[in-house]
C-alpha positions in Angstrom: 2.7 -27.0 -36.1 1.7 -27.7 -32.2 1.2 -25.5 -29.2 3.0 -26.9 -25.7 2.3 -26.2 -22.8 5.6 -26.7 -20.4 4.8 -27.4 -16.7 8.2 -26.9 -14.6 8.0 -29.2 -11.7 10.9 -30.2 -9.7 11.3 -32.3 -6.7 13.1 -30.2 -4.2 10.8 -27.6 -2.7 11.9 -26.6 0.5 9.4 -24.2 2.3 7.0 -26.9 1.6 8.0 -29.9 1.0 6.7 -31.8 -2.0 4.4 -28.7 -2.8 3.7 -29.8 -6.4 2.2 -32.9 -5.8 0.6 -32.1 -2.1 -2.7 -32.7 -1.8 -4.7 -29.5 -2.6 -8.4 -29.4 -1.9 -8.3 -33.3 -2.5 -6.2 -33.9 -5.1 -2.3 -33.0 -6.0 -1.4 -29.3 -6.5 -0.2 -30.4 -10.7 -3.6 -31.7 -11.3 -5.3 -28.4 -11.1 -3.1 -26.5 -14.3 -2.9 -29.8 -16.5 -6.8 -29.8 -16.1 -6.9 -26.3 -17.0 -4.6 -26.7 -20.4 -6.9 -29.5 -21.2 -10.1 -27.7 -20.8 -8.8 -24.6 -22.8 -8.3 -26.7 -26.0 -5.4 -25.0 -27.2 -2.6 -27.5 -26.7 -1.6 -30.4 -28.4 1.0 -31.3 -25.9 0.9 -31.0 -22.3 4.7 -31.7 -21.0 5.9 -31.5 -17.4 9.2 -31.1 -16.7 10.5 -32.8 -13.4 13.6 -34.9 -12.2 11.4 -36.4 -10.1 9.7 -40.0 -10.7 6.7 -39.5 -8.1 5.7 -36.0 -9.6 6.1 -37.7 -13.6 3.9 -40.5 -12.7 1.2 -38.1 -11.0 1.4 -35.8 -13.9 1.1 -38.9 -16.2 -2.0 -39.9 -14.1 -3.8 -36.6 -14.6 -2.7 -36.7 -18.6 0.5 -35.1 -19.2 3.7 -36.5 -20.5 7.2 -36.7 -19.1 8.9 -37.3 -22.4 12.1 -36.7 -21.2 13.8 -36.1 -17.4 15.0 -33.1 -16.6 18.9 -32.8 -16.0 20.2 -32.4 -12.2 22.0 -29.0 -13.2 18.4 -27.5 -13.9 17.0 -29.2 -11.0 18.7 -27.5 -8.0 17.6 -24.4 -6.3 19.5 -21.8 -8.5 18.2 -23.1 -12.2 16.1 -20.6 -13.8 12.4 -20.9 -15.5 14.1 -19.8 -18.4 16.6 -22.4 -18.5 14.3 -25.2 -18.0 12.1 -24.0 -20.6 14.5 -23.4 -23.2 15.9 -27.2 -22.4 12.4 -28.5 -22.8 12.2 -26.8 -26.3 15.3 -28.0 -27.3 14.3 -31.6 -26.1 11.1 -31.5 -28.0 12.2 -30.0 -31.3 14.3 -33.2 -31.5 12.0 -34.8 -33.9 10.2 -33.4 -36.6 7.7 -31.7 -35.0 7.4 -27.4 -35.5 6.7 -25.8 -32.6 4.2 -22.9 -32.7 3.8 -21.3 -29.4 5.0 -22.5 -25.9 3.5 -21.9 -22.8 5.0 -22.0 -19.5 2.4 -23.0 -17.3 3.2 -23.0 -13.2 2.5 -26.1 -11.2 1.3 -24.2 -8.2 -1.5 -22.2 -9.6 -4.8 -23.9 -8.9 -6.6 -21.0 -9.9 -5.4 -20.5 -13.2 -8.4 -20.8 -15.5 -8.8 -21.7 -19.0 -10.8 -18.7 -20.3 -7.4 -16.3 -19.8 -5.0 -18.9 -21.2 -7.7 -18.7 -24.2 -7.0 -14.8 -23.9 -3.3 -14.9 -23.5 -3.0 -17.7 -27.0 -5.4 -15.6 -29.3 -3.7 -11.8 -28.2 -0.5 -13.3 -29.4 -1.3 -14.8 -32.3 -3.7 -11.5 -33.7 -0.4 -9.5 -32.9 3.3 -9.0 -33.8 4.3 -9.8 -30.0 6.5 -13.0 -29.0 5.0 -12.9 -25.5 1.8 -12.2 -23.0 1.3 -13.5 -19.6 -0.7 -13.1 -16.7 -0.7 -9.9 -14.4 -2.9 -8.3 -12.0 -3.1 -5.0 -10.0 -1.9 -3.9 -6.6 -4.7 -3.8 -4.5 -3.1 -0.3 -2.9 -1.1 2.7 -4.5 2.5 1.8 -5.2 2.8 5.4 -5.4 2.0 5.9 -1.6 4.6 3.4 -0.1 6.6 3.7 3.0 9.6 2.5 4.3 10.5 1.7 8.0 13.7 3.1 8.4 16.7 1.4 10.9 16.0 3.7 13.6 12.2 2.7 13.6 11.3 6.1 11.7 8.3 5.9 8.8 9.3 7.5 5.8 7.7 8.1 2.6 9.6 6.5 -0.3 7.5 8.9 -3.0 6.8 12.1 -0.4 4.7 13.8 -2.9 2.3 11.3 -3.5 1.1 10.6 0.5 -1.6 13.4 0.3 -2.5 12.6 -3.5 -6.2 10.6 -3.6 -5.9 6.8 -4.7 -7.8 7.6 -8.2 -5.7 9.9 -9.5 -2.7 8.0 -9.2 -1.7 5.7 -12.0 -3.0 1.9 -11.4 0.0 -0.3 -11.2 0.4 -4.1 -11.7 2.9 -7.1 -10.8 3.4 -10.6 -12.3 0.5 -12.7 -12.3 2.9 -16.2 -11.8 0.6 -18.4 -13.7 1.5 -18.4 -17.2 3.5 -17.5 -20.0 2.5 -17.8 -24.0 5.6 -17.3 -26.0 7.0 -17.8 -29.5 9.9 -20.5 -29.2 12.3 -18.0 -30.5 11.2 -15.6 -27.5 12.4 -18.1 -25.0 15.5 -19.8 -27.1 16.9 -16.1 -27.4 16.6 -14.8 -24.2 14.0 -12.2 -25.1 12.8 -10.3 -22.1 9.5 -10.7 -21.0 8.5 -7.5 -19.1 9.2 -5.7 -21.6 7.1 -4.0 -25.0 7.3 -7.6 -26.4 4.7 -8.9 -24.3 0.8 -8.3 -24.2 -0.6 -8.4 -20.2 -3.5 -10.5 -19.6 -5.1 -8.9 -16.5 -6.6 -11.5 -13.6 -9.1 -10.3 -11.2 -6.9 -10.2 -7.8 -9.0 -12.8 -6.4 -8.0 -15.4 -9.2 -4.3 -14.9 -8.3 -2.4 -17.0 -5.4 1.3 -17.1 -3.9 1.8 -20.1 -2.1 5.2 -20.0 -0.4 4.4 -21.0 2.9 1.8 -23.3 4.8 -0.1 -20.1 5.8 -0.2 -19.6 2.0 -1.3 -22.5 1.2 -4.3 -22.0 3.6 -5.0 -19.0 2.6 -5.6 -20.3 -0.9 -7.4 -23.1 -0.3 -9.9 -20.8 1.3 -9.7 -19.1 -1.9 -10.3 -22.1 -3.8 -13.3 -23.1 -2.0 -15.1 -20.1 -2.3 -14.9 -20.0 -5.7 -16.2 -23.5 -6.2 -18.9 -22.6 -3.6 -19.9 -19.5 -5.9 -20.5 -21.5 -8.6 -22.9 -23.7 -7.2 -25.6 -20.9 -6.5 
């Protein structure tokens, strides 16, 4: 039985053109998750699902496979990651290969670390859960969030928490958007990931990125360079 990493990387990024293969600190963005997948030593296959031949070529250069081309209906702005992963599993299950676990690994996750991929794998294997995925904590208590009303008036969303001490409020988390381990049937049957079927893999906030704008790109490059410099100390 095999473990397969599936990296969904379409060619039509709008806000940052060619984002998946744009040079990030000197290397194509997609090369970083491919390298992390290789370094963790868990995957029998690292597969990139793409509709774009240039992305496919770059992916193969860095050690991934592109055994099929993603169809156009799964490469538009409305296709979901879940649909892409299901298509990939279907394509990869066509032979005699029996899939043990699948890991959806996002192509724009340059800070993904093999350590946490291993943790996600091991916790699923050691449990009866269907999924594990990366999360991180909010840096500010969401219970003390405010809104700005249409007339420019500030309102507390939960007024009862405004005077509460931060340390007295429950920590809250959000999806870190790096990886999602799952049993094949979990993806194929559309089982809910954000549920008690999943185990959270908690990442430190300094390893979490969300790259949607050029400003995000610059910020994450600075984060990456700082982390790399720290390794040399």
